[in-house]
PDB file of the backbone (N, CA, C, O) and the ligand in Angstrom, with CONECT records:
HET     ZN  A 101       1
ATOM      1  N   MET A   1     -13.894  15.327  23.857  1.00  0.00           N
ATOM      2  CA  MET A   1     -15.239  15.636  23.345  1.00  0.00           C
ATOM      3  C   MET A   1     -15.182  15.793  21.838  1.00  0.00           C
ATOM      4  O   MET A   1     -14.480  16.661  21.319  1.00  0.00           O
ATOM      5  N   VAL A   2     -15.900  14.978  21.165  1.00  0.00           N
ATOM      6  CA  VAL A   2     -15.939  15.075  19.709  1.00  0.00           C
ATOM      7  C   VAL A   2     -16.948  16.150  19.331  1.00  0.00           C
ATOM      8  O   VAL A   2     -18.134  16.048  19.642  1.00  0.00           O
ATOM      9  N   ARG A   3     -16.464  17.162  18.668  1.00  0.00           N
ATOM     10  CA  ARG A   3     -17.323  18.282  18.301  1.00  0.00           C
ATOM     11  C   ARG A   3     -18.121  17.975  17.054  1.00  0.00           C
ATOM     12  O   ARG A   3     -19.328  18.211  16.996  1.00  0.00           O
ATOM     13  N   GLN A   4     -17.449  17.458  16.078  1.00  0.00           N
ATOM     14  CA  GLN A   4     -18.107  17.222  14.805  1.00  0.00           C
ATOM     15  C   GLN A   4     -17.638  15.889  14.279  1.00  0.00           C
ATOM     16  O   GLN A   4     -16.490  15.493  14.482  1.00  0.00           O
ATOM     17  N   ASN A   5     -18.506  15.220  13.622  1.00  0.00           N
ATOM     18  CA  ASN A   5     -18.118  13.981  12.980  1.00  0.00           C
ATOM     19  C   ASN A   5     -18.376  14.135  11.495  1.00  0.00           C
ATOM     20  O   ASN A   5     -19.510  14.021  11.029  1.00  0.00           O
ATOM     21  N   LEU A   6     -17.331  14.391  10.776  1.00  0.00           N
ATOM     22  CA  LEU A   6     -17.478  14.657   9.351  1.00  0.00           C
ATOM     23  C   LEU A   6     -17.356  13.334   8.599  1.00  0.00           C
ATOM     24  O   LEU A   6     -16.327  13.020   7.999  1.00  0.00           O
ATOM     25  N   MET A   7     -18.446  12.576   8.656  1.00  0.00           N
ATOM     26  CA  MET A   7     -18.435  11.219   8.134  1.00  0.00           C
ATOM     27  C   MET A   7     -17.940  11.134   6.699  1.00  0.00           C
ATOM     28  O   MET A   7     -17.170  10.238   6.349  1.00  0.00           O
ATOM     29  N   GLU A   8     -18.373  12.044   5.895  1.00  0.00           N
ATOM     30  CA  GLU A   8     -18.073  11.930   4.468  1.00  0.00           C
ATOM     31  C   GLU A   8     -16.580  12.067   4.194  1.00  0.00           C
ATOM     32  O   GLU A   8     -16.091  11.617   3.158  1.00  0.00           O
ATOM     33  N   ARG A   9     -15.870  12.675   5.106  1.00  0.00           N
ATOM     34  CA  ARG A   9     -14.443  12.836   4.872  1.00  0.00           C
ATOM     35  C   ARG A   9     -13.600  12.038   5.875  1.00  0.00           C
ATOM     36  O   ARG A   9     -12.375  12.159   5.909  1.00  0.00           O
ATOM     37  N   ASP A  10     -14.269  11.233   6.679  1.00  0.00           N
ATOM     38  CA  ASP A  10     -13.548  10.439   7.676  1.00  0.00           C
ATOM     39  C   ASP A  10     -12.723  11.308   8.608  1.00  0.00           C
ATOM     40  O   ASP A  10     -11.650  10.915   9.065  1.00  0.00           O
ATOM     41  N   ARG A  11     -13.232  12.464   8.874  1.00  0.00           N
ATOM     42  CA  ARG A  11     -12.490  13.349   9.753  1.00  0.00           C
ATOM     43  C   ARG A  11     -13.368  13.787  10.918  1.00  0.00           C
ATOM     44  O   ARG A  11     -14.584  13.921  10.778  1.00  0.00           O
ATOM     45  N   VAL A  12     -12.755  14.003  12.035  1.00  0.00           N
ATOM     46  CA  VAL A  12     -13.502  14.486  13.184  1.00  0.00           C
ATOM     47  C   VAL A  12     -12.814  15.727  13.729  1.00  0.00           C
ATOM     48  O   VAL A  12     -11.608  15.911  13.565  1.00  0.00           O
ATOM     49  N   VAL A  13     -13.593  16.560  14.371  1.00  0.00           N
ATOM     50  CA  VAL A  13     -13.028  17.717  15.055  1.00  0.00           C
ATOM     51  C   VAL A  13     -13.174  17.462  16.543  1.00  0.00           C
ATOM     52  O   VAL A  13     -14.281  17.251  17.037  1.00  0.00           O
ATOM     53  N   ILE A  14     -12.072  17.480  17.246  1.00  0.00           N
ATOM     54  CA  ILE A  14     -12.099  17.155  18.658  1.00  0.00           C
ATOM     55  C   ILE A  14     -11.653  18.377  19.463  1.00  0.00           C
ATOM     56  O   ILE A  14     -10.674  19.050  19.140  1.00  0.00           O
ATOM     57  N   GLU A  15     -12.402  18.623  20.502  1.00  0.00           N
ATOM     58  CA  GLU A  15     -12.132  19.788  21.333  1.00  0.00           C
ATOM     59  C   GLU A  15     -10.695  19.776  21.849  1.00  0.00           C
ATOM     60  O   GLU A  15     -10.257  18.800  22.457  1.00  0.00           O
ATOM     61  N   GLY A  16      -9.983  20.837  21.609  1.00  0.00           N
ATOM     62  CA  GLY A  16      -8.644  20.996  22.153  1.00  0.00           C
ATOM     63  C   GLY A  16      -7.565  20.188  21.465  1.00  0.00           C
ATOM     64  O   GLY A  16      -6.413  20.177  21.899  1.00  0.00           O
ATOM     65  N   VAL A  17      -7.941  19.506  20.386  1.00  0.00           N
ATOM     66  CA  VAL A  17      -6.961  18.689  19.682  1.00  0.00           C
ATOM     67  C   VAL A  17      -6.718  19.271  18.301  1.00  0.00           C
ATOM     68  O   VAL A  17      -7.632  19.748  17.628  1.00  0.00           O
ATOM     69  N   ASN A  18      -5.477  19.216  17.911  1.00  0.00           N
ATOM     70  CA  ASN A  18      -5.122  19.667  16.559  1.00  0.00           C
ATOM     71  C   ASN A  18      -5.476  21.135  16.343  1.00  0.00           C
ATOM     72  O   ASN A  18      -6.066  21.504  15.328  1.00  0.00           O
ATOM     73  N   ILE A  19      -5.109  21.950  17.303  1.00  0.00           N
ATOM     74  CA  ILE A  19      -5.348  23.383  17.187  1.00  0.00           C
ATOM     75  C   ILE A  19      -4.355  23.981  16.197  1.00  0.00           C
ATOM     76  O   ILE A  19      -3.146  23.782  16.311  1.00  0.00           O
ATOM     77  N   VAL A  20      -4.870  24.693  15.257  1.00  0.00           N
ATOM     78  CA  VAL A  20      -3.979  25.415  14.348  1.00  0.00           C
ATOM     79  C   VAL A  20      -4.200  26.908  14.532  1.00  0.00           C
ATOM     80  O   VAL A  20      -5.313  27.367  14.791  1.00  0.00           O
ATOM     81  N   LYS A  21      -3.122  27.644  14.392  1.00  0.00           N
ATOM     82  CA  LYS A  21      -3.230  29.090  14.532  1.00  0.00           C
ATOM     83  C   LYS A  21      -3.291  29.715  13.151  1.00  0.00           C
ATOM     84  O   LYS A  21      -2.448  29.466  12.289  1.00  0.00           O
ATOM     85  N   LYS A  22      -4.285  30.509  12.976  1.00  0.00           N
ATOM     86  CA  LYS A  22      -4.413  31.190  11.702  1.00  0.00           C
ATOM     87  C   LYS A  22      -4.116  32.664  11.907  1.00  0.00           C
ATOM     88  O   LYS A  22      -4.657  33.319  12.798  1.00  0.00           O
ATOM     89  N   HIS A  23      -3.255  33.148  11.070  1.00  0.00           N
ATOM     90  CA  HIS A  23      -2.916  34.560  11.153  1.00  0.00           C
ATOM     91  C   HIS A  23      -3.861  35.340  10.249  1.00  0.00           C
ATOM     92  O   HIS A  23      -3.931  35.118   9.040  1.00  0.00           O
ATOM     93  N   ILE A  24      -4.561  36.229  10.859  1.00  0.00           N
ATOM     94  CA  ILE A  24      -5.549  37.023  10.122  1.00  0.00           C
ATOM     95  C   ILE A  24      -4.973  38.414   9.899  1.00  0.00           C
ATOM     96  O   ILE A  24      -4.572  39.099  10.839  1.00  0.00           O
ATOM     97  N   LYS A  25      -4.943  38.804   8.662  1.00  0.00           N
ATOM     98  CA  LYS A  25      -4.462  40.163   8.376  1.00  0.00           C
ATOM     99  C   LYS A  25      -5.631  41.128   8.399  1.00  0.00           C
ATOM    100  O   LYS A  25      -6.749  40.805   7.998  1.00  0.00           O
ATOM    101  N   ARG A  26      -5.344  42.282   8.866  1.00  0.00           N
ATOM    102  CA  ARG A  26      -6.383  43.305   8.867  1.00  0.00           C
ATOM    103  C   ARG A  26      -6.792  43.575   7.420  1.00  0.00           C
ATOM    104  O   ARG A  26      -5.947  43.669   6.529  1.00  0.00           O
ATOM    105  N   GLY A  27      -8.036  43.692   7.213  1.00  0.00           N
ATOM    106  CA  GLY A  27      -8.517  43.894   5.844  1.00  0.00           C
ATOM    107  C   GLY A  27      -9.931  43.397   5.777  1.00  0.00           C
ATOM    108  O   GLY A  27     -10.860  44.057   6.244  1.00  0.00           O
ATOM    109  N   ARG A  28     -10.095  42.225   5.193  1.00  0.00           N
ATOM    110  CA  ARG A  28     -11.437  41.662   5.130  1.00  0.00           C
ATOM    111  C   ARG A  28     -11.949  41.310   6.530  1.00  0.00           C
ATOM    112  O   ARG A  28     -13.111  41.543   6.863  1.00  0.00           O
ATOM    113  N   ALA A  29     -11.051  40.744   7.338  1.00  0.00           N
ATOM    114  CA  ALA A  29     -11.454  40.400   8.701  1.00  0.00           C
ATOM    115  C   ALA A  29     -11.584  41.662   9.539  1.00  0.00           C
ATOM    116  O   ALA A  29     -10.916  42.666   9.292  1.00  0.00           O
ATOM    117  N   ARG A  30     -12.452  41.589  10.526  1.00  0.00           N
ATOM    118  CA  ARG A  30     -12.682  42.747  11.373  1.00  0.00           C
ATOM    119  C   ARG A  30     -11.471  43.038  12.254  1.00  0.00           C
ATOM    120  O   ARG A  30     -11.168  44.187  12.574  1.00  0.00           O
ATOM    121  N   GLN A  31     -10.793  41.965  12.632  1.00  0.00           N
ATOM    122  CA  GLN A  31      -9.706  42.140  13.578  1.00  0.00           C
ATOM    123  C   GLN A  31      -8.464  41.398  13.101  1.00  0.00           C
ATOM    124  O   GLN A  31      -8.546  40.248  12.668  1.00  0.00           O
ATOM    125  N   ALA A  32      -7.336  42.049  13.182  1.00  0.00           N
ATOM    126  CA  ALA A  32      -6.092  41.382  12.814  1.00  0.00           C
ATOM    127  C   ALA A  32      -5.584  40.584  14.000  1.00  0.00           C
ATOM    128  O   ALA A  32      -5.929  40.881  15.144  1.00  0.00           O
ATOM    129  N   GLY A  33      -4.777  39.586  13.743  1.00  0.00           N
ATOM    130  CA  GLY A  33      -4.197  38.835  14.847  1.00  0.00           C
ATOM    131  C   GLY A  33      -4.179  37.359  14.570  1.00  0.00           C
ATOM    132  O   GLY A  33      -4.281  36.917  13.426  1.00  0.00           O
ATOM    133  N   ILE A  34      -4.049  36.605  15.632  1.00  0.00           N
ATOM    134  CA  ILE A  34      -3.962  35.155  15.505  1.00  0.00           C
ATOM    135  C   ILE A  34      -5.236  34.537  16.057  1.00  0.00           C
ATOM    136  O   ILE A  34      -5.650  34.834  17.178  1.00  0.00           O
ATOM    137  N   VAL A  35      -5.843  33.686  15.269  1.00  0.00           N
ATOM    138  CA  VAL A  35      -7.063  33.014  15.688  1.00  0.00           C
ATOM    139  C   VAL A  35      -6.772  31.525  15.800  1.00  0.00           C
ATOM    140  O   VAL A  35      -6.166  30.939  14.903  1.00  0.00           O
ATOM    141  N   GLU A  36      -7.198  30.916  16.888  1.00  0.00           N
ATOM    142  CA  GLU A  36      -6.992  29.477  17.032  1.00  0.00           C
ATOM    143  C   GLU A  36      -8.203  28.731  16.508  1.00  0.00           C
ATOM    144  O   GLU A  36      -9.338  29.023  16.885  1.00  0.00           O
ATOM    145  N   VAL A  37      -7.957  27.781  15.650  1.00  0.00           N
ATOM    146  CA  VAL A  37      -9.021  27.023  15.002  1.00  0.00           C
ATOM    147  C   VAL A  37      -8.777  25.547  15.230  1.00  0.00           C
ATOM    148  O   VAL A  37      -7.645  25.073  15.136  1.00  0.00           O
ATOM    149  N   GLU A  38      -9.839  24.821  15.530  1.00  0.00           N
ATOM    150  CA  GLU A  38      -9.706  23.375  15.672  1.00  0.00           C
ATOM    151  C   GLU A  38      -9.798  22.745  14.292  1.00  0.00           C
ATOM    152  O   GLU A  38     -10.835  22.812  13.632  1.00  0.00           O
ATOM    153  N   ALA A  39      -8.719  22.144  13.873  1.00  0.00           N
ATOM    154  CA  ALA A  39      -8.680  21.564  12.534  1.00  0.00           C
ATOM    155  C   ALA A  39      -9.185  20.128  12.582  1.00  0.00           C
ATOM    156  O   ALA A  39      -8.991  19.426  13.575  1.00  0.00           O
ATOM    157  N   PRO A  40      -9.831  19.699  11.508  1.00  0.00           N
ATOM    158  CA  PRO A  40     -10.285  18.305  11.462  1.00  0.00           C
ATOM    159  C   PRO A  40      -9.106  17.347  11.484  1.00  0.00           C
ATOM    160  O   PRO A  40      -8.030  17.646  10.965  1.00  0.00           O
ATOM    161  N   LEU A  41      -9.326  16.207  12.085  1.00  0.00           N
ATOM    162  CA  LEU A  41      -8.285  15.206  12.260  1.00  0.00           C
ATOM    163  C   LEU A  41      -8.786  13.934  11.593  1.00  0.00           C
ATOM    164  O   LEU A  41      -9.955  13.573  11.729  1.00  0.00           O
ATOM    165  N   HIS A  42      -7.905  13.260  10.876  1.00  0.00           N
ATOM    166  CA  HIS A  42      -8.364  12.021  10.255  1.00  0.00           C
ATOM    167  C   HIS A  42      -8.650  10.977  11.326  1.00  0.00           C
ATOM    168  O   HIS A  42      -7.905  10.861  12.300  1.00  0.00           O
ATOM    169  N   VAL A  43      -9.717  10.225  11.149  1.00  0.00           N
ATOM    170  CA  VAL A  43     -10.134   9.276  12.187  1.00  0.00           C
ATOM    171  C   VAL A  43      -9.062   8.250  12.512  1.00  0.00           C
ATOM    172  O   VAL A  43      -9.022   7.736  13.630  1.00  0.00           O
ATOM    173  N   SER A  44      -8.195   7.945  11.562  1.00  0.00           N
ATOM    174  CA  SER A  44      -7.160   6.944  11.847  1.00  0.00           C
ATOM    175  C   SER A  44      -6.167   7.459  12.879  1.00  0.00           C
ATOM    176  O   SER A  44      -5.417   6.683  13.472  1.00  0.00           O
ATOM    177  N   ASN A  45      -6.165   8.757  13.089  1.00  0.00           N
ATOM    178  CA  ASN A  45      -5.243   9.325  14.073  1.00  0.00           C
ATOM    179  C   ASN A  45      -5.900   9.531  15.425  1.00  0.00           C
ATOM    180  O   ASN A  45      -5.266   9.994  16.373  1.00  0.00           O
ATOM    181  N   VAL A  46      -7.170   9.185  15.505  1.00  0.00           N
ATOM    182  CA  VAL A  46      -7.882   9.356  16.764  1.00  0.00           C
ATOM    183  C   VAL A  46      -7.818   8.038  17.533  1.00  0.00           C
ATOM    184  O   VAL A  46      -8.108   6.972  16.989  1.00  0.00           O
ATOM    185  N   ARG A  47      -7.440   8.129  18.789  1.00  0.00           N
ATOM    186  CA  ARG A  47      -7.337   6.928  19.598  1.00  0.00           C
ATOM    187  C   ARG A  47      -8.718   6.508  20.079  1.00  0.00           C
ATOM    188  O   ARG A  47      -9.529   7.332  20.503  1.00  0.00           O
ATOM    189  N   LEU A  48      -8.958   5.235  20.003  1.00  0.00           N
ATOM    190  CA  LEU A  48     -10.220   4.698  20.471  1.00  0.00           C
ATOM    191  C   LEU A  48     -10.089   4.286  21.938  1.00  0.00           C
ATOM    192  O   LEU A  48      -9.087   3.698  22.345  1.00  0.00           O
ATOM    193  N   ILE A  49     -11.103   4.601  22.708  1.00  0.00           N
ATOM    194  CA  ILE A  49     -11.165   4.075  24.062  1.00  0.00           C
ATOM    195  C   ILE A  49     -11.863   2.726  23.954  1.00  0.00           C
ATOM    196  O   ILE A  49     -13.025   2.654  23.554  1.00  0.00           O
ATOM    197  N   CYS A  50     -11.165   1.676  24.304  1.00  0.00           N
ATOM    198  CA  CYS A  50     -11.698   0.330  24.163  1.00  0.00           C
ATOM    199  C   CYS A  50     -12.901   0.130  25.079  1.00  0.00           C
ATOM    200  O   CYS A  50     -12.819   0.421  26.272  1.00  0.00           O
ATOM    201  N   PRO A  51     -14.019  -0.364  24.540  1.00  0.00           N
ATOM    202  CA  PRO A  51     -15.205  -0.600  25.373  1.00  0.00           C
ATOM    203  C   PRO A  51     -14.989  -1.718  26.389  1.00  0.00           C
ATOM    204  O   PRO A  51     -15.713  -1.794  27.381  1.00  0.00           O
ATOM    205  N   SER A  52     -14.014  -2.578  26.158  1.00  0.00           N
ATOM    206  CA  SER A  52     -13.796  -3.699  27.067  1.00  0.00           C
ATOM    207  C   SER A  52     -12.852  -3.355  28.211  1.00  0.00           C
ATOM    208  O   SER A  52     -13.146  -3.637  29.372  1.00  0.00           O
ATOM    209  N   CYS A  53     -11.707  -2.739  27.876  1.00  0.00           N
ATOM    210  CA  CYS A  53     -10.731  -2.475  28.934  1.00  0.00           C
ATOM    211  C   CYS A  53     -10.656  -0.994  29.302  1.00  0.00           C
ATOM    212  O   CYS A  53      -9.912  -0.612  30.205  1.00  0.00           O
ATOM    213  N   SER A  54     -11.432  -0.158  28.597  1.00  0.00           N
ATOM    214  CA  SER A  54     -11.502   1.271  28.895  1.00  0.00           C
ATOM    215  C   SER A  54     -10.163   1.985  28.810  1.00  0.00           C
ATOM    216  O   SER A  54      -9.953   3.016  29.450  1.00  0.00           O
ATOM    217  N   GLU A  55      -9.273   1.434  28.024  1.00  0.00           N
ATOM    218  CA  GLU A  55      -7.973   2.067  27.825  1.00  0.00           C
ATOM    219  C   GLU A  55      -7.919   2.666  26.419  1.00  0.00           C
ATOM    220  O   GLU A  55      -8.522   2.135  25.487  1.00  0.00           O
ATOM    221  N   PRO A  56      -7.198   3.766  26.278  1.00  0.00           N
ATOM    222  CA  PRO A  56      -6.963   4.248  24.913  1.00  0.00           C
ATOM    223  C   PRO A  56      -6.105   3.216  24.201  1.00  0.00           C
ATOM    224  O   PRO A  56      -5.056   2.817  24.707  1.00  0.00           O
ATOM    225  N   THR A  57      -6.541   2.794  23.054  1.00  0.00           N
ATOM    226  CA  THR A  57      -5.833   1.680  22.437  1.00  0.00           C
ATOM    227  C   THR A  57      -5.718   1.845  20.940  1.00  0.00           C
ATOM    228  O   THR A  57      -6.357   2.710  20.340  1.00  0.00           O
ATOM    229  N   ARG A  58      -4.911   1.019  20.359  1.00  0.00           N
ATOM    230  CA  ARG A  58      -4.856   0.931  18.907  1.00  0.00           C
ATOM    231  C   ARG A  58      -5.790  -0.194  18.496  1.00  0.00           C
ATOM    232  O   ARG A  58      -6.008  -1.156  19.232  1.00  0.00           O
ATOM    233  N   VAL A  59      -6.327  -0.044  17.308  1.00  0.00           N
ATOM    234  CA  VAL A  59      -7.263  -1.040  16.820  1.00  0.00           C
ATOM    235  C   VAL A  59      -6.600  -1.843  15.722  1.00  0.00           C
ATOM    236  O   VAL A  59      -5.983  -1.289  14.812  1.00  0.00           O
ATOM    237  N   GLY A  60      -6.732  -3.125  15.815  1.00  0.00           N
ATOM    238  CA  GLY A  60      -6.244  -3.996  14.761  1.00  0.00           C
ATOM    239  C   GLY A  60      -7.415  -4.573  13.989  1.00  0.00           C
ATOM    240  O   GLY A  60      -8.561  -4.490  14.429  1.00  0.00           O
ATOM    241  N   VAL A  61      -7.128  -5.150  12.856  1.00  0.00           N
ATOM    242  CA  VAL A  61      -8.169  -5.805  12.072  1.00  0.00           C
ATOM    243  C   VAL A  61      -7.742  -7.245  11.842  1.00  0.00           C
ATOM    244  O   VAL A  61      -6.600  -7.511  11.468  1.00  0.00           O
ATOM    245  N   ARG A  62      -8.643  -8.151  12.061  1.00  0.00           N
ATOM    246  CA  ARG A  62      -8.367  -9.559  11.833  1.00  0.00           C
ATOM    247  C   ARG A  62      -9.636 -10.224  11.312  1.00  0.00           C
ATOM    248  O   ARG A  62     -10.721  -9.647  11.386  1.00  0.00           O
ATOM    249  N   ALA A  63      -9.501 -11.397  10.804  1.00  0.00           N
ATOM    250  CA  ALA A  63     -10.672 -12.130  10.342  1.00  0.00           C
ATOM    251  C   ALA A  63     -11.305 -12.844  11.529  1.00  0.00           C
ATOM    252  O   ALA A  63     -10.610 -13.459  12.338  1.00  0.00           O
ATOM    253  N   ASP A  64     -12.627 -12.759  11.627  1.00  0.00           N
ATOM    254  CA  ASP A  64     -13.315 -13.480  12.689  1.00  0.00           C
ATOM    255  C   ASP A  64     -13.602 -14.912  12.231  1.00  0.00           C
ATOM    256  O   ASP A  64     -13.130 -15.342  11.179  1.00  0.00           O
ATOM    257  N   ALA A  65     -14.376 -15.640  13.028  1.00  0.00           N
ATOM    258  CA  ALA A  65     -14.626 -17.053  12.734  1.00  0.00           C
ATOM    259  C   ALA A  65     -15.307 -17.247  11.382  1.00  0.00           C
ATOM    260  O   ALA A  65     -15.152 -18.289  10.744  1.00  0.00           O
ATOM    261  N   ASP A  66     -16.070 -16.227  10.947  1.00  0.00           N
ATOM    262  CA  ASP A  66     -16.762 -16.317   9.664  1.00  0.00           C
ATOM    263  C   ASP A  66     -15.942 -15.766   8.505  1.00  0.00           C
ATOM    264  O   ASP A  66     -16.417 -15.692   7.372  1.00  0.00           O
ATOM    265  N   GLY A  67     -14.722 -15.387   8.799  1.00  0.00           N
ATOM    266  CA  GLY A  67     -13.870 -14.856   7.745  1.00  0.00           C
ATOM    267  C   GLY A  67     -14.120 -13.395   7.433  1.00  0.00           C
ATOM    268  O   GLY A  67     -13.602 -12.869   6.449  1.00  0.00           O
ATOM    269  N   LYS A  68     -14.914 -12.734   8.271  1.00  0.00           N
ATOM    270  CA  LYS A  68     -15.170 -11.317   8.064  1.00  0.00           C
ATOM    271  C   LYS A  68     -14.145 -10.497   8.836  1.00  0.00           C
ATOM    272  O   LYS A  68     -13.625 -10.924   9.867  1.00  0.00           O
ATOM    273  N   ASN A  69     -13.874  -9.318   8.312  1.00  0.00           N
ATOM    274  CA  ASN A  69     -12.961  -8.444   9.037  1.00  0.00           C
ATOM    275  C   ASN A  69     -13.591  -7.997  10.347  1.00  0.00           C
ATOM    276  O   ASN A  69     -14.775  -7.668  10.416  1.00  0.00           O
ATOM    277  N   GLN A  70     -12.784  -7.997  11.354  1.00  0.00           N
ATOM    278  CA  GLN A  70     -13.252  -7.654  12.681  1.00  0.00           C
ATOM    279  C   GLN A  70     -12.215  -6.724  13.295  1.00  0.00           C
ATOM    280  O   GLN A  70     -11.011  -6.943  13.169  1.00  0.00           O
ATOM    281  N   ARG A  71     -12.699  -5.690  13.958  1.00  0.00           N
ATOM    282  CA  ARG A  71     -11.756  -4.800  14.640  1.00  0.00           C
ATOM    283  C   ARG A  71     -11.548  -5.329  16.055  1.00  0.00           C
ATOM    284  O   ARG A  71     -12.480  -5.817  16.695  1.00  0.00           O
ATOM    285  N   TYR A  72     -10.333  -5.224  16.521  1.00  0.00           N
ATOM    286  CA  TYR A  72     -10.078  -5.687  17.883  1.00  0.00           C
ATOM    287  C   TYR A  72      -9.096  -4.764  18.583  1.00  0.00           C
ATOM    288  O   TYR A  72      -8.304  -4.054  17.963  1.00  0.00           O
ATOM    289  N   CYS A  73      -9.187  -4.810  19.891  1.00  0.00           N
ATOM    290  CA  CYS A  73      -8.322  -4.010  20.748  1.00  0.00           C
ATOM    291  C   CYS A  73      -6.971  -4.694  20.863  1.00  0.00           C
ATOM    292  O   CYS A  73      -6.890  -5.875  21.200  1.00  0.00           O
ATOM    293  N   LYS A  74      -5.918  -3.951  20.584  1.00  0.00           N
ATOM    294  CA  LYS A  74      -4.583  -4.561  20.647  1.00  0.00           C
ATOM    295  C   LYS A  74      -4.108  -4.736  22.085  1.00  0.00           C
ATOM    296  O   LYS A  74      -3.103  -5.404  22.329  1.00  0.00           O
ATOM    297  N   LYS A  75      -4.811  -4.150  23.022  1.00  0.00           N
ATOM    298  CA  LYS A  75      -4.403  -4.309  24.422  1.00  0.00           C
ATOM    299  C   LYS A  75      -5.038  -5.526  25.070  1.00  0.00           C
ATOM    300  O   LYS A  75      -4.351  -6.351  25.672  1.00  0.00           O
ATOM    301  N   CYS A  76      -6.377  -5.635  24.941  1.00  0.00           N
ATOM    302  CA  CYS A  76      -7.035  -6.737  25.651  1.00  0.00           C
ATOM    303  C   CYS A  76      -7.525  -7.820  24.692  1.00  0.00           C
ATOM    304  O   CYS A  76      -8.051  -8.847  25.122  1.00  0.00           O
ATOM    305  N   ASP A  77      -7.349  -7.583  23.377  1.00  0.00           N
ATOM    306  CA  ASP A  77      -7.677  -8.596  22.381  1.00  0.00           C
ATOM    307  C   ASP A  77      -9.171  -8.822  22.206  1.00  0.00           C
ATOM    308  O   ASP A  77      -9.571  -9.782  21.547  1.00  0.00           O
ATOM    309  N   GLU A  78      -9.997  -7.968  22.774  1.00  0.00           N
ATOM    310  CA  GLU A  78     -11.438  -8.104  22.608  1.00  0.00           C
ATOM    311  C   GLU A  78     -11.877  -7.483  21.293  1.00  0.00           C
ATOM    312  O   GLU A  78     -11.322  -6.475  20.858  1.00  0.00           O
ATOM    313  N   ALA A  79     -12.870  -8.084  20.667  1.00  0.00           N
ATOM    314  CA  ALA A  79     -13.431  -7.529  19.436  1.00  0.00           C
ATOM    315  C   ALA A  79     -14.163  -6.231  19.760  1.00  0.00           C
ATOM    316  O   ALA A  79     -14.790  -6.105  20.811  1.00  0.00           O
ATOM    317  N   ILE A  80     -14.075  -5.277  18.850  1.00  0.00           N
ATOM    318  CA  ILE A  80     -14.742  -4.000  19.043  1.00  0.00           C
ATOM    319  C   ILE A  80     -15.882  -3.905  18.047  1.00  0.00           C
ATOM    320  O   ILE A  80     -15.668  -3.980  16.837  1.00  0.00           O
ATOM    321  N   PRO A  81     -17.098  -3.739  18.560  1.00  0.00           N
ATOM    322  CA  PRO A  81     -18.240  -3.683  17.645  1.00  0.00           C
ATOM    323  C   PRO A  81     -18.160  -2.436  16.768  1.00  0.00           C
ATOM    324  O   PRO A  81     -17.540  -1.438  17.135  1.00  0.00           O
ATOM    325  N   ARG A  82     -18.787  -2.513  15.624  1.00  0.00           N
ATOM    326  CA  ARG A  82     -18.809  -1.403  14.674  1.00  0.00           C
ATOM    327  C   ARG A  82     -19.375  -0.136  15.282  1.00  0.00           C
ATOM    328  O   ARG A  82     -18.975   0.974  14.933  1.00  0.00           O
ATOM    329  N   SER A  83     -20.312  -0.322  16.196  1.00  0.00           N
ATOM    330  CA  SER A  83     -20.989   0.845  16.756  1.00  0.00           C
ATOM    331  C   SER A  83     -20.076   1.649  17.678  1.00  0.00           C
ATOM    332  O   SER A  83     -20.354   2.815  17.958  1.00  0.00           O
ATOM    333  N   ALA A  84     -18.997   1.042  18.148  1.00  0.00           N
ATOM    334  CA  ALA A  84     -18.078   1.782  19.001  1.00  0.00           C
ATOM    335  C   ALA A  84     -17.367   2.850  18.174  1.00  0.00           C
ATOM    336  O   ALA A  84     -17.103   2.660  16.987  1.00  0.00           O
ATOM    337  N   ALA A  85     -17.072   3.939  18.798  1.00  0.00           N
ATOM    338  CA  ALA A  85     -16.509   5.099  18.087  1.00  0.00           C
ATOM    339  C   ALA A  85     -15.323   4.730  17.223  1.00  0.00           C
ATOM    340  O   ALA A  85     -14.746   5.596  16.566  1.00  0.00           O
TER     341      ALA A  85
HETATM  342 ZN    ZN A 101      -9.263  -3.361  25.223  1.00  0.00          ZN2+
END
């Protein structure tokens, strides 16, 4: 589940992924201890679920017939539209 999509920084926050523990010292914070925080993850590290084969896959870039860059699934070789996550 993607919690936040921080487009401007190319980072996303994903539920249960990239949890960092922050140690809070008593003082300014109300409670001392360890707090778990979901840290933003760069989109290049997020696996895409391919719309064609429904597998988590790596994305490659190649030139299409018009010479434009096109993203494709390295598993099934299908082009991935821009609108896909
Ligand atoms: Zn695929």
